[in-house]
DSSP file (Angstrom, degrees, kcal/mol; ACC not computed):
  #  RESIDUE AA STRUCTURE BP1 BP2  ACC     N-H-->O    O-->H-N    N-H-->O    O-->H-N    TCO  KAPPA ALPHA  PHI   PSI    X-CA   Y-CA   Z-CA
    1    1 A X     >        0   0    0      0, 0.0     4,-1.4     0, 0.0     5,-0.1   0.000 360.0 360.0 360.0 -49.9  -57.8   -3.3  -13.8
    2    2 A X  H  >  +     0   0    0      1,-0.2     4,-1.9     2,-0.2     5,-0.1   0.823 360.0  56.2 -67.2 -33.3  -56.9   -2.4  -10.3
    3    3 A X  H  > S+     0   0    0      1,-0.2     4,-2.1     2,-0.2    -1,-0.2   0.892 106.0  50.5 -60.4 -42.6  -53.5   -1.2  -11.5
    4    4 A X  H  > S+     0   0    0      1,-0.2     4,-1.4     2,-0.2    -2,-0.2   0.823 111.2  47.8 -69.6 -33.1  -55.2    1.2  -14.0
    5    5 A X  H  X S+     0   0    0     -4,-1.4     4,-1.8     2,-0.2    -1,-0.2   0.877 111.2  50.9 -75.2 -40.9  -57.4    2.7  -11.3
    6    6 A X  H  X S+     0   0    0     -4,-1.9     4,-1.8     1,-0.2    -2,-0.2   0.879 110.2  49.5 -62.1 -43.6  -54.5    3.1   -8.9
    7    7 A X  H  X S+     0   0    0     -4,-2.1     4,-1.8     1,-0.2    -1,-0.2   0.821 107.4  54.6 -70.1 -29.9  -52.5    4.9  -11.6
    8    8 A X  H  X S+     0   0    0     -4,-1.4     4,-2.3     2,-0.2    -2,-0.2   0.895 105.9  53.1 -67.2 -40.9  -55.4    7.2  -12.3
    9    9 A X  H  X S+     0   0    0     -4,-1.8     4,-2.5     2,-0.2    -2,-0.2   0.942 108.3  50.5 -59.4 -48.9  -55.6    8.2   -8.6
   10   10 A X  H  X S+     0   0    0     -4,-1.8     4,-2.1     1,-0.2    -1,-0.2   0.928 110.4  47.6 -50.8 -54.9  -52.0    9.1   -8.6
   11   11 A X  H  X S+     0   0    0     -4,-1.8     4,-2.1     1,-0.2    -1,-0.2   0.868 111.9  51.7 -60.4 -43.0  -52.3   11.3  -11.7
   12   12 A X  H  X S+     0   0    0     -4,-2.3     4,-1.3     1,-0.2    -1,-0.2   0.945 110.2  48.4 -57.6 -51.7  -55.4   13.0  -10.2
   13   13 A X  H  X S+     0   0    0     -4,-2.5     4,-1.0     1,-0.2    -2,-0.2   0.879 111.6  49.8 -67.2 -34.6  -53.6   13.9   -6.9
   14   14 A X  H  X S+     0   0    0     -4,-2.1     4,-1.3     1,-0.2    -1,-0.2   0.857 107.6  52.5 -66.2 -36.9  -50.6   15.3   -8.8
   15   15 A X  H  X S+     0   0    0     -4,-2.1     4,-0.7     1,-0.2    -1,-0.2   0.706 107.7  53.0 -77.3 -15.8  -52.6   17.5  -11.0
   16   16 A X  H  X S+     0   0    0     -4,-1.3     4,-0.7    -3,-0.2    -1,-0.2   0.753 105.0  55.5 -73.5 -30.8  -54.4   18.9   -7.8
   17   17 A X  H >X S+     0   0    0     -4,-1.0     4,-2.1    -5,-0.2     3,-0.5   0.895  97.5  63.4 -75.7 -36.3  -51.0   19.8   -6.2
   18   18 A X  H 3X S+     0   0    0     -4,-1.3     4,-2.5     1,-0.3     3,-0.4   0.923 102.6  46.7 -61.0 -55.9  -49.7   21.9   -9.1
   19   19 A X  H 3X S+     0   0    0     -4,-0.7     4,-1.9     1,-0.2    -1,-0.3   0.827 113.5  49.5 -51.4 -35.2  -52.4   24.6   -9.0
   20   20 A X  H <X S+     0   0    0     -4,-0.7     4,-1.9    -3,-0.5    -1,-0.2   0.843 109.5  51.1 -77.0 -31.9  -52.0   24.9   -5.3
   21   21 A X  H  X S+     0   0    0     -4,-2.1     4,-2.3    -3,-0.4    -2,-0.2   0.893 110.9  49.8 -73.2 -43.1  -48.2   25.2   -5.6
   22   22 A X  H  X S+     0   0    0     -4,-2.5     4,-2.4    -5,-0.2     5,-0.2   0.917 108.1  52.5 -62.5 -44.0  -48.6   28.0   -8.1
   23   23 A X  H  X S+     0   0    0     -4,-1.9     4,-2.2    -5,-0.2     5,-0.2   0.932 108.8  49.7 -56.0 -48.0  -51.0   29.8   -5.9
   24   24 A X  H  X S+     0   0    0     -4,-1.9     4,-2.4     1,-0.2    -1,-0.2   0.929 111.2  49.0 -62.0 -46.5  -48.6   29.8   -3.1
   25   25 A X  H  X S+     0   0    0     -4,-2.3     4,-2.3     1,-0.2    -1,-0.2   0.861 110.8  50.6 -55.2 -40.0  -45.8   31.0   -5.3
   26   26 A X  H  X S+     0   0    0     -4,-2.4     4,-2.1     2,-0.2    -1,-0.2   0.841 109.1  51.6 -70.8 -34.0  -47.9   33.8   -6.6
   27   27 A X  H  X S+     0   0    0     -4,-2.2     4,-2.5    -5,-0.2     5,-0.2   0.937 109.8  49.7 -66.1 -48.6  -48.9   34.9   -3.1
   28   28 A X  H  X S+     0   0    0     -4,-2.4     4,-2.5    -5,-0.2     5,-0.2   0.969 113.5  44.8 -60.0 -51.2  -45.4   35.0   -2.0
   29   29 A X  H  X S+     0   0    0     -4,-2.3     4,-1.7     1,-0.2    -1,-0.2   0.907 114.6  46.5 -60.1 -43.2  -44.3   37.1   -4.9
   30   30 A X  H  X S+     0   0    0     -4,-2.1     4,-2.4     1,-0.2    -1,-0.2   0.846 111.0  54.4 -74.2 -34.9  -47.2   39.5   -4.8
   31   31 A X  H  X S+     0   0    0     -4,-2.5     4,-1.4     1,-0.2    -1,-0.2   0.892 108.2  49.0 -60.2 -44.3  -46.7   39.9   -1.1
   32   32 A X  H  X S+     0   0    0     -4,-2.5     4,-0.9    49,-0.3    -2,-0.2   0.873 110.4  51.2 -57.9 -43.4  -43.1   40.8   -1.6
   33   33 A X  H >< S+     0   0    0     -4,-1.7     3,-0.7     1,-0.2    -2,-0.2   0.925 113.3  42.7 -67.4 -46.0  -43.9   43.4   -4.2
   34   34 A X  H 3< S+     0   0    0     -4,-2.4    -1,-0.2     1,-0.3    -2,-0.2   0.726 105.7  63.5 -81.1 -14.8  -46.5   45.2   -2.1
   35   35 A X  H 3< S-     0   0    0     -4,-1.4     3,-0.3    -5,-0.2    -1,-0.3   0.824  95.1-162.3 -69.0 -26.9  -44.5   45.0    0.9
   36   36 A X    <<  -     0   0    0     -4,-0.9    -1,-0.1    -3,-0.7    -2,-0.1  -0.061  40.8 -56.2  69.7-175.0  -41.9   47.2   -0.9
   37   37 A X  S    S-     0   0    0      1,-0.2    -1,-0.2    -4,-0.1    -2,-0.0   0.670  77.9-141.3 -73.8 -16.4  -38.3   47.7    0.0
   38   38 A X        -     0   0    0     -3,-0.3     2,-0.4     2,-0.0    -1,-0.2  -0.149  31.2 -53.2  78.6 177.0  -39.2   48.9    3.6
   39   39 A X        -     0   0    0     72,-0.2    71,-0.1     1,-0.1    -3,-0.0  -0.717  31.6-158.6 -94.3 136.9  -37.6   51.6    5.6
   40   40 A X        +     0   0    0     -2,-0.4    -1,-0.1    69,-0.1    71,-0.0   0.362  47.1 136.7 -92.6   8.3  -33.8   51.7    6.2
   41   41 A X        -     0   0    0     70,-0.2     2,-0.2     1,-0.1    -2,-0.1  -0.238  53.9-124.6 -55.5 132.4  -34.3   53.9    9.3
   42   42 A X        -     0   0    0      1,-0.1     3,-0.1     3,-0.0    -1,-0.1  -0.489  21.9-107.0 -78.2 152.0  -32.0   52.8   12.1
   43   43 A X        -     0   0    0     -2,-0.2    -1,-0.1     1,-0.1     3,-0.1  -0.374  56.6 -73.6 -70.8 157.6  -33.3   51.9   15.6
   44   44 A X        -     0   0    0      1,-0.1    -1,-0.1    -2,-0.0     2,-0.1  -0.247  58.9-109.5 -50.2 141.1  -32.5   54.5   18.4
   45   45 A X        -     0   0    0     -3,-0.1     2,-0.3     1,-0.1    -1,-0.1  -0.411  27.1-122.2 -70.4 146.7  -28.9   54.3   19.3
   46   46 A X    >   -     0   0    0     -2,-0.1     3,-1.8    -3,-0.1     2,-0.1  -0.745  33.0-100.2 -94.1 145.5  -28.0   52.8   22.7
   47   47 A X  T 3  S+     0   0    0     -2,-0.3    21,-0.3     1,-0.2     3,-0.1  -0.394 109.7  14.0 -61.2 132.6  -25.9   55.0   25.1
   48   48 A X  T 3  S+     0   0    0      1,-0.2    16,-1.9    19,-0.1     2,-0.3   0.492 110.7 101.6  79.6   2.7  -22.2   53.9   24.9
   49   49 A X  E <   -A   63   0A   0     -3,-1.8     2,-0.4    14,-0.2    14,-0.2  -0.884  54.2-155.0-122.3 153.4  -22.7   51.9   21.7
   50   50 A X  E     -A   62   0A   0     12,-3.0    12,-2.4    -2,-0.3     2,-0.4  -0.955   9.1-142.8-125.9 147.9  -22.0   52.6   18.1
   51   51 A X  E     -A   61   0A   0     -2,-0.4     2,-0.5    10,-0.2    10,-0.2  -0.924  12.2-166.3-110.4 131.7  -23.6   51.1   15.0
   52   52 A X  E     +A   60   0A   0      8,-3.1     8,-2.8    -2,-0.4     3,-0.1  -0.971  21.8 159.1-124.0 119.0  -21.6   50.3   11.9
   53   53 A X        +     0   0    0     -2,-0.5     5,-0.2     6,-0.2     4,-0.1   0.022  41.6 114.7-123.2  28.6  -23.3   49.6    8.5
   54   54 A X        +     0   0    0      2,-0.1     2,-0.4     0, 0.0    -1,-0.1   0.750  62.9  74.7 -69.3 -27.9  -20.3   50.3    6.2
   55   55 A X  S >  S-     0   0    0      3,-0.2     3,-1.3    -3,-0.1     5,-0.1  -0.772  96.8-108.1 -91.2 133.6  -20.1   46.6    5.1
   56   56 A X  T 3  S+     0   0    0     -2,-0.4    54,-0.1     1,-0.2    -2,-0.1  -0.269  95.8   3.7 -56.5 140.1  -22.8   45.7    2.7
   57   57 A X  T 3  S+     0   0    0     52,-0.9    46,-2.3     1,-0.1     2,-0.3   0.784 114.6  96.6  61.1  32.4  -25.7   43.4    4.0
   58   58 A X  E <   - B   0 102A   0     -3,-1.3     2,-0.4    44,-0.2    44,-0.2  -0.994  51.9-163.3-153.4 149.2  -24.2   43.5    7.5
   59   59 A X  E     - B   0 101A   0     42,-2.4    42,-2.6    -2,-0.3     2,-0.5  -0.984   5.8-170.2-130.6 120.0  -24.7   45.3   10.7
   60   60 A X  E     -AB  52 100A   0     -8,-2.8    -8,-3.1    -2,-0.4     2,-0.5  -0.954   6.8-164.1-124.6 137.6  -22.4   45.6   13.7
   61   61 A X  E     -AB  51  99A   0     38,-2.7    38,-2.0    -2,-0.5     2,-0.4  -0.962   9.3-169.3-111.6 121.8  -23.2   47.1   17.2
   62   62 A X  E     -AB  50  98A   0    -12,-2.4   -12,-3.0    -2,-0.5     2,-0.3  -0.970   7.6-171.2-116.1 133.9  -20.0   47.8   19.4
   63   63 A X  E     -AB  49  97A   0     34,-3.4    34,-2.3    -2,-0.4   -14,-0.2  -0.920  20.1-125.4-126.3 141.2  -20.6   48.7   23.0
   64   64 A X    >   -     0   0    0    -16,-1.9     3,-2.5    -2,-0.3    32,-0.2  -0.438  55.3 -68.1 -79.5 164.0  -18.3   49.9   25.7
   65   65 A X  T 3  S+     0   0    0      1,-0.3    30,-0.2    30,-0.2    -1,-0.1  -0.304 124.8  15.1 -56.3 125.0  -18.1   48.0   29.1
   66   66 A X  T 3  S+     0   0    0     28,-1.6     2,-0.3     1,-0.4    -1,-0.3   0.410 107.5 103.2  88.8  -1.1  -21.3   48.3   31.0
   67   67 A X  S <  S+     0   0    0     -3,-2.5    -1,-0.4     1,-0.2    29,-0.2  -0.832  78.4  14.3-109.3 149.8  -23.2   49.5   28.0
   68   68 A X  S >  S+     0   0    0    -21,-0.3     3,-2.4    -2,-0.3    24,-0.3   0.711  74.9 178.7  68.7  20.7  -25.7   47.4   25.8
   69   69 A X  T 3  S+     0   0    0      1,-0.3    -1,-0.2    -3,-0.2    24,-0.2  -0.392  70.7   6.3 -62.0 121.8  -26.0   44.7   28.3
   70   70 A X  T 3  S+     0   0    0     22,-3.0    -1,-0.3     1,-0.3    23,-0.1   0.443 105.0 119.0  86.4  -1.6  -28.4   42.1   26.9
   71   71 A X    <   -     0   0    0     -3,-2.4    21,-3.1    21,-0.2    -1,-0.3  -0.391  40.1-173.8 -86.0 174.0  -28.7   43.8   23.5
   72   72 A X  E     -C   91   0B   0     19,-0.2     2,-0.2    -2,-0.1    19,-0.1  -0.984  27.3 -98.3-157.7 159.8  -27.8   42.4   20.2
   73   73 A X  E     +     0   0B   0     17,-0.6    16,-3.2    -2,-0.3     2,-0.3  -0.555  38.3 175.5 -69.0 139.4  -27.5   43.4   16.6
   74   74 A X  E     -C   88   0B   0     14,-0.2     2,-0.4    -2,-0.2    14,-0.2  -0.980  10.1-166.2-147.4 149.7  -30.2   42.6   14.2
   75   75 A X  E     -C   87   0B   0     12,-1.9    12,-2.3    -2,-0.3     2,-0.5  -0.990  17.6-135.6-132.3 136.8  -30.7   43.4   10.5
   76   76 A X  E     -C   86   0B   0     -2,-0.4    35,-1.7    10,-0.2    34,-0.6  -0.833  31.4-179.2 -90.3 127.8  -33.8   43.1    8.4
   77   77 A X  E     -CD  85 109B   0      8,-3.0     8,-2.8    -2,-0.5     2,-0.4  -0.812  20.0-140.1-126.9 158.1  -33.1   41.5    4.9
   78   78 A X  E     -CD  84 108B   0     30,-2.7    30,-2.3    -2,-0.3     6,-0.2  -0.985  16.0-144.9-121.6 137.5  -35.1   40.7    1.8
   79   79 A X    >   -     0   0    0      4,-2.3     3,-1.5    -2,-0.4    28,-0.1  -0.142  40.3 -82.2 -82.8-172.5  -34.7   37.6   -0.2
   80   80 A X  T 3  S+     0   0    0      1,-0.3    27,-0.1    26,-0.1    -1,-0.1   0.817 130.6  50.7 -59.0 -32.7  -35.0   37.2   -4.0
   81   81 A X  T 3  S-     0   0    0      2,-0.1   -49,-0.3   -49,-0.0    -1,-0.3   0.524 120.2-108.1 -81.4  -4.8  -38.6   36.9   -3.8
   82   82 A X    <   +     0   0    0     -3,-1.5     2,-0.4     1,-0.3    -2,-0.1   0.510  68.8 144.8  88.9   4.8  -39.0   40.0   -1.7
   83   83 A X        -     0   0    0      1,-0.1    -4,-2.3   -48,-0.0    -1,-0.3  -0.624  48.4-122.0 -80.4 128.6  -39.8   38.3    1.5
   84   84 A X  E     -C   78   0B   0     -2,-0.4     2,-0.3    -6,-0.2    -6,-0.2  -0.373  29.1-176.4 -72.3 148.1  -38.4   40.0    4.7
   85   85 A X  E     -C   77   0B   0     -8,-2.8    -8,-3.0    -2,-0.1     2,-0.4  -0.970  17.0-143.7-139.2 152.3  -36.1   38.1    7.1
   86   86 A X  E     -C   76   0B   0     -2,-0.3     2,-0.4   -10,-0.3   -10,-0.2  -0.985  13.3-165.3-118.3 129.3  -34.7   39.2   10.4
   87   87 A X  E     -C   75   0B   0    -12,-2.3   -12,-1.9    -2,-0.4     2,-0.4  -0.925   8.5-157.9-115.1 139.1  -31.0   38.0   11.4
   88   88 A X  E     -C   74   0B   0     -2,-0.4   -14,-0.2   -14,-0.2    14,-0.1  -0.968   1.4-148.9-126.1 136.4  -29.8   38.4   15.0
   89   89 A X  E     -     0   0B   0    -16,-3.2    12,-0.1    -2,-0.4    10,-0.1  -0.220  40.9 -63.1 -89.0-175.8  -26.3   38.6   16.3
   90   90 A X  E     -     0   0B   0     10,-0.3   -17,-0.6     1,-0.1     2,-0.2  -0.223  58.3 -98.2 -67.1 159.7  -24.9   37.5   19.6
   91   91 A X  E     -C   72   0B   0    -19,-0.1     2,-0.3    -3,-0.1   -19,-0.2  -0.575  33.9-123.5 -81.1 140.2  -26.0   39.0   22.8
   92   92 A X        -     0   0    0    -21,-3.1   -22,-3.0   -24,-0.3   -21,-0.2  -0.677  30.0-149.0 -83.7 136.8  -23.8   41.8   24.3
   93   93 A X  B >   -E   96   0C   0      3,-0.9     3,-1.3    -2,-0.3   -27,-0.3  -0.192  33.1 -86.2 -95.9-168.8  -22.6   41.0   27.9
   94   94 A X  T 3  S+     0   0    0      1,-0.3   -28,-1.6   -29,-0.1   -27,-0.1   0.743 124.7  61.1 -71.3 -24.6  -21.7   43.2   31.0
   95   95 A X  T 3  S-     0   0    0      1,-0.3    -1,-0.3   -30,-0.2   -30,-0.2   0.284 107.0-130.5 -89.9  14.7  -18.1   43.6   29.7
   96   96 A X  B <   +E   93   0C   0     -3,-1.3    -3,-0.9   -32,-0.2     2,-0.3  -0.414  46.8 144.5  77.8-150.5  -19.4   45.3   26.5
   97   97 A X  E     -B   63   0A   0    -34,-2.3   -34,-3.4    -5,-0.1     2,-0.3  -0.864  46.4 -58.6 120.5-149.3  -18.1   44.0   23.1
   98   98 A X  E     -B   62   0A   0     -2,-0.3     2,-0.3   -36,-0.3   -36,-0.2  -0.924  26.8-160.2-139.8 160.4  -19.7   43.6   19.7
   99   99 A X  E     -B   61   0A   0    -38,-2.0   -38,-2.7    -2,-0.3     2,-0.4  -0.990  13.6-164.4-141.7 131.4  -22.6   41.9   18.1
  100  100 A X  E     -B   60   0A   0     -2,-0.3     2,-0.4   -40,-0.2   -10,-0.3  -0.965   7.8-172.1-125.0 134.3  -22.9   41.3   14.3
  101  101 A X  E     -B   59   0A   0    -42,-2.6   -42,-2.4    -2,-0.4     2,-0.4  -0.986  10.3-171.2-123.8 136.8  -25.8   40.3   12.1
  102  102 A X  E     -B   58   0A   0     -2,-0.4   -44,-0.2   -44,-0.2   -14,-0.1  -0.979  22.2-119.6-132.1 131.4  -25.4   39.4    8.5
  103  103 A X        -     0   0    0    -46,-2.3     6,-0.1    -2,-0.4     2,-0.1  -0.249  42.7 -98.4 -58.3 155.0  -28.0   38.8    5.6
  104  104 A X    >   -     0   0    0      4,-0.1     3,-2.4     1,-0.1    -1,-0.1  -0.334  43.8 -96.2 -71.3 161.2  -27.9   35.4    4.1
  105  105 A X  T 3  S+     0   0    0      1,-0.3    -1,-0.1    -3,-0.1    -2,-0.1   0.749 125.0  41.7 -58.8 -22.8  -25.9   35.2    0.7
  106  106 A X  T 3  S+     0   0    0      2,-0.0    -1,-0.3     0, 0.0     2,-0.2   0.235 104.1  87.4-105.3  16.3  -28.9   35.6   -1.6
  107  107 A X    <   -     0   0    0     -3,-2.4     2,-0.3   -28,-0.1   -28,-0.2  -0.679  59.9-152.7-107.4 158.2  -30.5   38.5    0.7
  108  108 A X  E     -D   78   0B   0    -30,-2.3   -30,-2.7    -2,-0.2     2,-0.3  -0.919  31.8-144.8-124.5 162.5  -30.0   42.3    0.6
  109  109 A X  E     +D   77   0B   0     -2,-0.3   -52,-0.9   -32,-0.2   -51,-0.2  -0.960  54.1  52.4 178.6 174.1  -30.4   44.5    3.5
  110  110 A X              0   0    0    -34,-0.6    -1,-0.2    -2,-0.3   -33,-0.2   0.539 360.0 360.0 -83.9 155.7  -30.9   46.5    5.7
  111  111 A X              0   0    0    -35,-1.7   -72,-0.2    -3,-0.1   -70,-0.2   0.285 360.0 360.0-127.7 360.0  -34.4   47.2    4.8
């Protein structure tokens, strides 16, 4: 008798979790659709730095020495459900250099 009641409680708990999981999934999907593809407008260029978006789903910022100190590349991408994600590259130092930000394999960008 106790075993039967315990089994019934487990079934009730699992059946309550399914609608909640479906609701969360639908919220994510609808939120991604209404957010749209976003804007591909670039941020203002830094003096002494160049931005390269020639590689799909990747953004590289290259700076001359003394330019772009403390800055980094960042790219906004969308996953398969349409949710936005931001990826950040390494920080550029006083000697200049480059910073690269790349979308994850299942994402597209920049958006």
